[in-house]
Structures are given as C-alpha cells and as structure tokens.
Backbone as CSV, one residue per row, in Angstrom:
resi,resn,N_x,N_y,N_z,CA_x,CA_y,CA_z,C_x,C_y,C_z
1,MET,-14.014,28.346,9.702,-14.912,27.574,8.851,-14.634,26.080,9.023
2,THR,-15.681,25.293,9.154,-15.544,23.848,9.301,-15.265,23.227,7.943
3,SER,-14.324,22.284,7.891,-13.992,21.639,6.624,-15.036,20.587,6.264
4,SER,-15.107,20.271,4.957,-16.049,19.249,4.519,-15.721,17.900,5.148
5,VAL,-14.440,17.644,5.426,-14.051,16.379,6.056,-14.702,16.255,7.428
6,GLU,-14.681,17.351,8.202,-15.299,17.318,9.538,-16.812,17.188,9.436
7,ILE,-17.394,17.902,8.482,-18.849,17.867,8.312,-19.321,16.472,7.912
8,LYS,-18.557,15.805,7.067,-18.977,14.523,6.507,-18.630,13.315,7.373
9,PHE,-17.865,13.501,8.436,-17.517,12.386,9.316,-18.812,11.784,9.857
10,ALA,-19.043,10.505,9.609,-20.334,9.872,9.888,-20.645,9.806,11.379
11,PRO,-21.793,10.357,11.791,-22.232,10.267,13.194,-23.018,8.972,13.411
12,THR,-22.320,7.874,13.574,-22.982,6.570,13.640,-23.737,6.369,14.944
13,GLN,-24.736,5.495,14.895,-25.534,5.174,16.078,-24.803,4.203,17.000
14,THR,-23.953,3.370,16.423,-23.158,2.422,17.184,-21.718,2.517,16.669
15,PRO,-20.734,2.054,17.423,-19.351,2.175,16.971,-19.075,1.335,15.724
16,VAL,-18.508,1.976,14.702,-18.055,1.277,13.509,-16.617,1.712,13.227
17,LEU,-15.959,1.020,12.320,-14.578,1.349,11.996,-14.454,2.805,11.562
18,GLU,-13.391,3.457,12.006,-13.174,4.855,11.631,-13.062,5.004,10.116
19,LEU,-12.475,4.035,9.459,-12.333,4.078,8.005,-13.707,4.193,7.327
20,ILE,-14.687,3.489,7.861,-16.048,3.563,7.322,-16.652,4.932,7.603
21,ARG,-16.391,5.457,8.781,-16.933,6.774,9.138,-16.320,7.889,8.297
22,ARG,-15.074,7.717,7.853,-14.383,8.741,7.063,-14.728,8.688,5.581
23,ARG,-15.249,7.548,5.093,-15.537,7.413,3.668,-16.783,8.204,3.292
24,TRP,-16.653,9.046,2.298,-17.825,9.736,1.746,-17.536,10.126,0.304
25,SER,-18.587,10.435,-0.411,-18.491,10.664,-1.854,-18.278,12.146,-2.168
26,ALA,-17.031,12.564,-2.145,-16.682,13.966,-2.409,-16.892,14.321,-3.876
27,ARG,-17.029,15.622,-4.132,-17.180,16.137,-5.499,-16.095,17.149,-5.855
28,SER,-15.366,17.628,-4.869,-14.356,18.654,-5.124,-12.968,18.017,-5.067
29,PHE,-12.262,18.048,-6.197,-10.975,17.369,-6.295,-9.847,18.334,-6.637
30,LEU,-8.702,18.125,-6.001,-7.495,18.872,-6.332,-7.016,18.502,-7.733
31,ASP,-6.283,19.403,-8.339,-5.640,19.112,-9.621,-4.331,18.389,-9.315
32,LYS,-4.458,17.142,-8.912,-3.312,16.324,-8.494,-3.556,14.901,-8.959
33,SER,-2.581,14.321,-9.624,-2.758,12.967,-10.147,-2.607,11.925,-9.037
34,ILE,-3.154,10.758,-9.297,-3.011,9.610,-8.396,-1.876,8.758,-8.943
35,ALA,-0.900,8.463,-8.094,0.237,7.645,-8.520,-0.254,6.269,-8.961
36,GLU,0.406,5.719,-9.968,0.002,4.419,-10.500,0.041,3.330,-9.434
37,ASN,1.022,3.387,-8.543,1.092,2.389,-7.462,-0.127,2.473,-6.551
38,ASP,-0.549,3.697,-6.239,-1.731,3.863,-5.385,-2.992,3.382,-6.096
39,LEU,-3.112,3.706,-7.382,-4.271,3.238,-8.141,-4.289,1.715,-8.194
40,ASN,-3.135,1.102,-8.405,-3.070,-0.363,-8.426,-3.463,-0.958,-7.084
41,THR,-3.051,-0.321,-5.987,-3.426,-0.792,-4.653,-4.933,-0.735,-4.473
42,ILE,-5.542,0.359,-4.907,-6.996,0.526,-4.802,-7.722,-0.544,-5.613
43,LEU,-7.252,-0.779,-6.823,-7.896,-1.771,-7.684,-7.664,-3.195,-7.186
44,GLU,-6.492,-3.449,-6.623,-6.259,-4.785,-6.070,-7.166,-5.052,-4.881
45,ALA,-7.439,-4.023,-4.097,-8.350,-4.201,-2.961,-9.684,-4.767,-3.430
46,ALA,-10.141,-4.321,-4.598,-11.405,-4.833,-5.139,-11.339,-6.338,-5.373
47,SER,-10.168,-6.820,-5.770,-10.053,-8.248,-6.096,-10.179,-9.150,-4.880
48,TRP,-10.046,-8.572,-3.684,-10.103,-9.380,-2.461,-11.474,-9.361,-1.802
49,ALA,-12.452,-8.824,-2.490,-13.835,-8.910,-2.010,-14.326,-10.346,-2.179
50,PRO,-15.408,-10.737,-1.480,-16.013,-12.035,-1.769,-16.241,-12.142,-3.279
51,SER,-15.867,-13.285,-3.866,-15.638,-13.294,-5.309,-16.429,-14.317,-6.120
52,ALA,-17.572,-14.757,-5.652,-18.421,-15.676,-6.416,-17.650,-16.915,-6.843
53,ASN,-17.172,-17.671,-5.848,-16.397,-18.887,-6.107,-15.130,-18.587,-6.921
54,ASN,-14.541,-17.440,-6.617,-13.317,-16.923,-7.247,-13.485,-16.614,-8.731
55,GLU,-14.719,-16.423,-9.164,-14.956,-15.949,-10.536,-14.496,-14.499,-10.687
56,GLN,-14.611,-13.737,-9.597,-14.305,-12.307,-9.630,-15.029,-11.668,-10.823
57,PRO,-16.366,-11.652,-10.766,-17.156,-11.246,-11.928,-17.239,-9.733,-12.136
58,TRP,-16.085,-9.110,-12.193,-16.030,-7.670,-12.401,-14.874,-7.314,-13.310
59,LEU,-15.021,-6.168,-13.943,-13.957,-5.579,-14.751,-13.862,-4.114,-14.369
60,TYR,-12.655,-3.561,-14.424,-12.439,-2.152,-14.127,-11.688,-1.511,-15.287
61,PHE,-12.203,-0.386,-15.759,-11.574,0.390,-16.820,-11.209,1.747,-16.228
62,ALA,-9.918,2.019,-16.095,-9.453,3.244,-15.449,-8.900,4.219,-16.477
63,ALA,-9.353,5.467,-16.403,-8.889,6.520,-17.317,-8.364,7.694,-16.496
64,HIS,-7.117,8.057,-16.728,-6.506,9.198,-16.036,-6.912,10.510,-16.708
65,LYS,-7.065,11.550,-15.886,-7.348,12.888,-16.403,-6.254,13.277,-17.399
66,GLY,-6.662,13.931,-18.477,-5.704,14.347,-19.490,-5.558,13.367,-20.632
67,THR,-6.307,12.264,-20.588,-6.263,11.282,-21.676,-7.558,11.367,-22.483
68,PRO,-7.515,10.950,-23.738,-8.757,10.939,-24.538,-9.851,10.068,-23.917
69,ALA,-9.471,8.941,-23.330,-10.465,8.051,-22.718,-11.194,8.753,-21.575
70,PHE,-10.475,9.513,-20.767,-11.080,10.262,-19.661,-12.138,11.217,-20.204
71,ASP,-11.785,11.958,-21.243,-12.718,12.931,-21.817,-13.970,12.244,-22.368
72,ILE,-13.808,11.071,-22.961,-14.961,10.335,-23.479,-15.867,9.886,-22.338
73,VAL,-15.261,9.371,-21.265,-16.072,8.938,-20.121,-16.835,10.124,-19.535
74,VAL,-16.192,11.284,-19.423,-16.881,12.483,-18.914,-18.092,12.801,-19.791
75,GLU,-17.928,12.725,-21.104,-19.023,13.029,-22.024,-20.185,12.042,-21.881
76,ILE,-19.890,10.812,-21.473,-20.930,9.794,-21.318,-21.674,9.939,-19.988
77,LEU,-21.083,10.663,-19.046,-21.736,10.893,-17.760,-22.995,11.749,-17.936
78,ALA,-23.920,11.614,-17.000,-25.108,12.461,-16.983,-24.685,13.911,-16.750
79,GLY,-25.508,14.824,-17.254,-25.197,16.243,-17.139,-24.956,16.723,-15.726
80,GLY,-25.620,16.122,-14.761,-25.447,16.527,-13.370,-24.136,16.068,-12.749
81,ASN,-23.452,15.132,-13.402,-22.164,14.662,-12.889,-20.974,15.308,-13.595
82,GLN,-21.156,15.734,-14.821,-20.041,16.268,-15.608,-19.350,17.474,-14.991
83,PRO,-20.090,18.468,-14.419,-19.424,19.686,-13.956,-18.344,19.454,-12.897
84,TRP,-18.520,18.446,-12.057,-17.528,18.207,-11.004,-16.653,16.993,-11.305
85,ALA,-17.198,15.961,-11.938,-16.420,14.740,-12.199,-15.273,14.995,-13.166
86,LYS,-15.387,16.023,-14.007,-14.311,16.344,-14.958,-13.022,16.754,-14.247
87,ASN,-13.114,17.062,-12.950,-11.936,17.473,-12.173,-11.289,16.318,-11.410
88,ALA,-11.860,15.126,-11.499,-11.273,13.964,-10.815,-9.929,13.629,-11.451
89,ALA,-9.091,12.946,-10.694,-7.790,12.503,-11.219,-7.946,11.257,-12.083
90,VAL,-8.898,10.409,-11.705,-9.138,9.153,-12.422,-10.638,8.890,-12.437
91,LEU,-11.136,8.386,-13.552,-12.494,7.865,-13.630,-12.394,6.372,-13.883
92,VAL,-13.078,5.597,-13.042,-13.035,4.143,-13.154,-14.442,3.638,-13.484
93,VAL,-14.559,2.974,-14.615,-15.836,2.365,-15.004,-15.838,0.941,-14.468
94,THR,-16.857,0.617,-13.681,-16.967,-0.734,-13.132,-18.002,-1.508,-13.937
95,VAL,-17.656,-2.737,-14.253,-18.484,-3.562,-15.131,-18.732,-4.921,-14.479
96,ALA,-19.972,-5.374,-14.556,-20.338,-6.705,-14.059,-20.308,-7.700,-15.204
97,LYS,-19.711,-8.863,-14.953,-19.775,-9.982,-15.889,-20.995,-10.817,-15.487
98,LEU,-21.997,-10.838,-16.339,-23.301,-11.401,-15.995,-23.381,-12.912,-16.106
99,THR,-22.360,-13.524,-16.689,-22.334,-14.983,-16.793,-21.035,-15.512,-16.201
100,PHE,-21.108,-16.728,-15.690,-19.920,-17.376,-15.131,-19.005,-17.847,-16.254
101,GLU,-17.724,-17.624,-16.113,-16.756,-18.096,-17.102,-16.690,-19.626,-17.119
102,ALA,-16.863,-20.240,-15.941,-16.695,-21.690,-15.823,-17.708,-22.477,-16.642
103,ASN,-18.970,-21.964,-16.711,-20.009,-22.743,-17.394,-20.953,-21.905,-18.261
104,GLN,-20.722,-20.618,-18.331,-21.543,-19.681,-19.119,-22.968,-19.508,-18.597
105,ASN,-23.260,-20.052,-17.404,-24.570,-19.838,-16.798,-24.684,-18.396,-16.308
106,ASN,-25.938,-17.919,-16.190,-26.157,-16.574,-15.650,-25.693,-16.510,-14.202
107,ASN,-25.113,-15.379,-13.840,-24.742,-15.123,-12.442,-25.790,-14.168,-11.871
108,PRO,-26.753,-14.683,-11.114,-27.834,-13.830,-10.614,-27.379,-12.805,-9.581
109,THR,-26.178,-12.974,-9.037,-25.681,-12.020,-8.035,-24.530,-11.166,-8.572
110,ALA,-24.402,-11.061,-9.874,-23.278,-10.317,-10.458,-23.217,-8.868,-9.967
111,LEU,-24.358,-8.193,-9.935,-24.352,-6.799,-9.493,-23.985,-6.688,-8.019
112,HIS,-24.466,-7.626,-7.225,-24.082,-7.682,-5.811,-22.578,-7.880,-5.677
113,ASP,-22.036,-8.790,-6.481,-20.599,-9.091,-6.419,-19.762,-7.860,-6.763
114,VAL,-20.176,-7.130,-7.795,-19.466,-5.903,-8.157,-19.591,-4.871,-7.043
115,GLY,-20.758,-4.811,-6.430,-20.943,-3.875,-5.311,-19.991,-4.166,-4.165
116,LEU,-19.806,-5.448,-3.852,-18.853,-5.804,-2.796,-17.433,-5.405,-3.176
117,ALA,-17.051,-5.657,-4.416,-15.709,-5.278,-4.869,-15.541,-3.762,-4.817
118,ASN,-16.586,-3.035,-5.220,-16.516,-1.577,-5.169,-16.387,-1.071,-3.739
119,ALA,-17.061,-1.729,-2.806,-16.967,-1.303,-1.404,-15.539,-1.427,-0.890
120,THR,-14.871,-2.526,-1.208,-13.486,-2.665,-0.741,-12.589,-1.662,-1.452
121,LEU,-12.868,-1.381,-2.718,-12.130,-0.361,-3.464,-12.272,1.000,-2.783
122,LEU,-13.501,1.373,-2.442,-13.753,2.672,-1.805,-13.041,2.789,-0.468
123,LEU,-13.057,1.727,0.319,-12.403,1.777,1.623,-10.885,1.865,1.478
124,GLN,-10.316,1.154,0.507,-8.872,1.242,0.281,-8.490,2.654,-0.167
125,ALA,-9.282,3.238,-1.038,-9.018,4.614,-1.455,-9.047,5.544,-0.251
126,THR,-10.040,5.386,0.607,-10.146,6.207,1.807,-8.912,6.059,2.677
127,ALA,-8.433,4.843,2.840,-7.237,4.600,3.661,-6.013,5.311,3.093
128,LEU,-5.991,5.555,1.781,-4.865,6.237,1.136,-5.073,7.745,1.040
129,GLY,-6.171,8.236,1.608,-6.444,9.669,1.548,-6.992,10.108,0.198
130,ILE,-7.527,9.165,-0.552,-8.105,9.445,-1.865,-9.620,9.301,-1.744
131,PHE,-10.330,10.298,-2.253,-11.789,10.288,-2.173,-12.360,9.710,-3.456
132,ALA,-13.405,8.901,-3.309,-13.995,8.206,-4.452,-15.508,8.368,-4.414
133,HIS,-16.074,8.713,-5.550,-17.505,8.993,-5.641,-18.136,8.139,-6.745
134,PRO,-18.877,7.085,-6.368,-19.556,6.258,-7.378,-20.749,7.006,-7.983
135,MET,-20.923,6.853,-9.290,-22.014,7.528,-9.994,-22.779,6.523,-10.850
136,GLY,-24.075,6.492,-10.660,-24.922,5.681,-11.521,-25.431,6.471,-12.713
137,GLY,-25.212,7.776,-12.697,-25.706,8.642,-13.751,-24.787,8.695,-14.959
138,PHE,-25.062,7.836,-15.929,-24.328,7.819,-17.192,-25.162,7.047,-18.210
139,ASP,-24.805,7.187,-19.474,-25.515,6.492,-20.541,-24.902,5.102,-20.700
140,ALA,-25.604,4.086,-20.225,-25.067,2.720,-20.218,-24.825,2.193,-21.630
141,GLU,-25.689,2.530,-22.564,-25.504,2.056,-23.941,-24.249,2.656,-24.562
142,LYS,-24.054,3.953,-24.364,-22.861,4.602,-24.906,-21.598,4.061,-24.243
143,MET,-21.688,3.808,-22.924,-20.514,3.290,-22.220,-20.176,1.890,-22.735
144,SER,-21.180,1.062,-22.914,-20.954,-0.295,-23.435,-20.322,-0.238,-24.816
145,ALA,-20.798,0.677,-25.649,-20.244,0.808,-26.999,-18.799,1.294,-26.947
146,PHE,-18.525,2.283,-26.089,-17.164,2.810,-25.968,-16.185,1.729,-25.520
147,LEU,-16.620,0.898,-24.561,-15.747,-0.144,-24.012,-15.820,-1.453,-24.815
148,HIS,-16.658,-1.498,-25.845,-16.829,-2.697,-26.681,-17.242,-3.899,-25.831
149,LEU,-18.222,-3.668,-24.948,-18.675,-4.736,-24.063,-19.662,-5.649,-24.779
150,PRO,-19.531,-6.964,-24.575,-20.534,-7.886,-25.109,-21.808,-7.810,-24.262
151,ALA,-22.860,-8.447,-24.732,-24.144,-8.414,-24.016,-24.053,-9.064,-22.643
152,THR,-23.035,-9.879,-22.406,-22.870,-10.565,-21.114,-22.137,-9.701,-20.086
153,GLN,-21.852,-8.447,-20.436,-21.192,-7.530,-19.501,-21.989,-6.234,-19.423
154,LYS,-22.072,-5.693,-18.208,-22.913,-4.517,-17.989,-22.164,-3.468,-17.180
155,PRO,-22.061,-2.217,-17.682,-21.462,-1.168,-16.852,-22.391,-0.864,-15.678
156,VAL,-21.815,-0.750,-14.487,-22.624,-0.590,-13.279,-22.540,0.832,-12.743
157,VAL,-21.344,1.282,-12.414,-21.129,2.649,-11.957,-19.792,3.153,-12.493
158,VAL,-19.663,4.474,-12.509,-18.384,5.123,-12.778,-17.943,5.738,-11.457
159,ILE,-16.698,5.515,-11.082,-16.178,6.041,-9.814,-15.170,7.144,-10.107
160,ALA,-15.478,8.356,-9.647,-14.549,9.482,-9.749,-13.637,9.437,-8.530
161,MET,-12.331,9.534,-8.758,-11.372,9.469,-7.653,-10.403,10.637,-7.728
162,GLY,-10.026,11.133,-6.547,-9.028,12.188,-6.485,-8.784,12.625,-5.058
163,TYR,-7.900,13.595,-4.916,-7.593,14.171,-3.611,-8.544,15.332,-3.350
164,LEU,-8.962,15.464,-2.112,-9.996,16.427,-1.735,-9.532,17.870,-1.874
165,ASP,-10.397,18.688,-2.454,-10.184,20.127,-2.535,-11.282,20.821,-1.730
166,GLU,-11.217,22.142,-1.649,-12.202,22.910,-0.890,-13.560,22.891,-1.582
167,ALA,-14.602,22.820,-0.779,-15.967,22.802,-1.314,-16.305,24.110,-2.021
168,GLU,-15.681,25.215,-1.606,-16.001,26.530,-2.149,-15.743,26.640,-3.652
169,LYS,-14.923,25.778,-4.202,-14.640,25.860,-5.637,-15.778,25.298,-6.488
170,LEU,-16.726,24.602,-5.859,-17.852,24.013,-6.577,-18.955,25.035,-6.823
171,VAL,-19.673,24.856,-7.921,-20.864,25.659,-8.174,-22.040,24.974,-7.486
172,GLU,-23.112,25.699,-7.329,-24.327,25.109,-6.749,-25.030,24.246,-7.798
173,PRO,-25.708,23.189,-7.402,-26.021,22.797,-6.029,-24.936,21.943,-5.363
174,PHE,-23.802,21.744,-6.069,-22.778,20.815,-5.589,-22.068,21.317,-4.334
175,LYS,-21.872,22.628,-4.222,-21.212,23.182,-3.031,-22.032,22.864,-1.782
176,THR,-23.330,23.100,-1.847,-24.194,22.815,-0.692,-24.172,21.332,-0.345
177,ARG,-24.218,20.482,-1.366,-24.182,19.035,-1.113,-22.869,18.629,-0.447
178,GLU,-21.788,19.281,-0.839,-20.480,18.964,-0.271,-20.398,19.339,1.203
179,LEU,-21.177,20.346,1.597,-21.103,20.868,2.964,-22.284,20.461,3.831
180,THR,-23.116,19.561,3.347,-24.262,19.087,4.120,-23.862,17.838,4.906
181,PRO,-24.125,17.829,6.210,-23.782,16.641,7.004,-24.464,15.391,6.471
182,ARG,-23.789,14.264,6.633,-24.337,12.985,6.194,-25.307,12.452,7.238
183,VAL,-26.358,11.809,6.771,-27.328,11.160,7.662,-27.661,9.792,7.089
184,ARG,-28.078,8.909,7.944,-28.538,7.584,7.528,-29.811,7.248,8.295
185,LYS,-30.600,6.359,7.725,-31.808,5.906,8.392,-31.434,5.157,9.668
186,PRO,-32.289,5.201,10.691,-32.016,4.409,11.886,-32.139,2.919,11.594
187,LEU,-31.416,2.113,12.337,-31.424,0.664,12.118,-32.834,0.089,12.087
188,ALA,-33.700,0.591,12.963,-35.054,0.046,13.060,-35.837,0.188,11.763
189,SER,-35.424,1.116,10.906,-36.170,1.318,9.657,-35.823,0.326,8.571
190,PHE,-34.719,-0.407,8.743,-34.345,-1.379,7.709,-33.852,-2.716,8.234
191,VAL,-33.869,-2.900,9.552,-33.418,-4.172,10.146,-34.575,-4.832,10.876
192,THR,-34.801,-6.110,10.584,-35.777,-6.906,11.332,-35.027,-8.078,11.945
193,LYS,-35.039,-8.156,13.248,-34.370,-9.271,13.925,-35.374,-10.389,14.137
194,LEU,-35.074,-11.530,13.539,-36.011,-12.667,13.586,-35.757,-13.545,14.806
C-alpha cells in the first residue's frame, strides 16, 4: 500500500524546493505531543516572514491537546473540521492585527502579512516532520470572543499540527481526501507575463 506521504508529494511542473513539495495539509495525526522547543521553533519561523515594516501584524494563540483551551477551539471549529482536528497535538489560532501599532492607521495588507507568516510557519513545521493543516472553517465571532480580541484584530485561520498517522484511521470523506493525490492549476491559468 502506498503511504499518504508518497501520494501527497507534489508533482510540480518545474523544480521547486523539496520542502515545498513535501508540505501538505494532513488530517490524520498520531497521539503524540509536540515538544515545546519544536513548537517555539515553528512559531519563531513565522516571525521571520516579511513583516510590514517590522510591525509583525500577527498574533498566535497555541493550545495543546488535553487542555481546556484546546477543547474550546475544537468546539468553535466548523463541523467538517472537528472530527479530525480534535486529534491534532496543537491547535494554533492565527490573528491579524488590522491597524498599525505605530500610528493606528489601517493596515490594508494585514491578511496578506499573516498569510506570509503562516507560510513560513508551515514550512518550518514540515522541516521538523510535523504536519500542519490551516482551516478557515470556524466561527470567527465565537473565536474573537473566546480570545477577547478587540475590533482591530481578526482571527484568520486555525492551524492543526501534529505527527502524521495512517489515513485508514480516518472516517469518510476524510480518508479519501487524505489519499487523493495533490494537483495544482497549470501556470498558464494564473500567470500573465507582461
């Protein structure tokens, strides 16, 4: 039987870094905790993304499995994410700071900035053998209330992180999704060279 790791290895059209080809959003996680040092390394990687004039307009709220905060975050997730995300070792809520601290002006690229930080976070997790799955499916109002966020901060995604387990432990439709090869649109469909 082919493993999900082999199935999900990205078949790129042109050569890209192996780390990028290995990164994918797994749903099946081992019952194994992530060491605090490794979690700190993953979160620090986010801080080294392009940072909006060093504003670093993001916040990360990390909850380990087995804590009350973890259970609350699971409950705030959409129903389609709860069945598998509850098995992650850590759930990380990513938040955008919508205004600049320096002058309180709106940051029109705040969501972009958080996305860049999340990308470096995901790649660092991959380098450590930890799989991370960003989820947009959650109740943003409930999450904001749980985290006591002001109106100038917005939850963006929740990232489930853990060590990979076998796809067979998942129920459908998640098992099939775990074992379906990854595909991407061809460059010509989204790139225009001027």
